[in-house]
N, C-alpha and C positions, 0 to 999 in steps of 0.2 A: 504494500500500500504506500504510494508516494505521499510525502508530506510537503505542504506548500511553503512552510517557513523553516528556517534552519533549526530553531529550538523546539519545533513542534514534536519531533520524534522523542526528544529528551523529556518534554512535558508529558507526552503520552505514556512513556515508560514510568515516570514518577507517579502519574495517576493510577496506573495499573498496580504499582507497588503499594501505594496508599490503600487502594481498595482491598488488596489481598491481606495487608496488615490489619485492616479494620475487620475483615471476616474472621481472621485468626483470633483477634481480641474478643469478638462477640462469642465465638465458639468457646474460648477459655472461660468467659464470664458465665455462659450457660452451664458449663461443666462444674464450675465452682458452686453455682447456685444449686445444681442437682446434688452435689455433695453436702452442702449445707442443709438442704431439705431432708436428705437421708439421715444426717446426724440429728436433726430435730426430731424426726420420727423415732429414731433409735432411743434417744433420751426419753421421749414421751412414753414409749413402750416399757423401758426399764423402770420408769417411775410408777407406771401402772402395776407392773409385776411386784415391785416393792410394797405397794399399798395392799395387794392381795395377800401377801405372806404374813 
């Protein structure tokens, strides 16, 4: 794909890198949230078990 301006290719590459980095951050945040939700449920269940004993 030809670029019309000298820096257009560099800017396009930077944009792609930025979008990829953003996707990676979003994925990491989703994974952390899932781990936090799992930990919350685990603590809640352990608390319920303690109350039953």
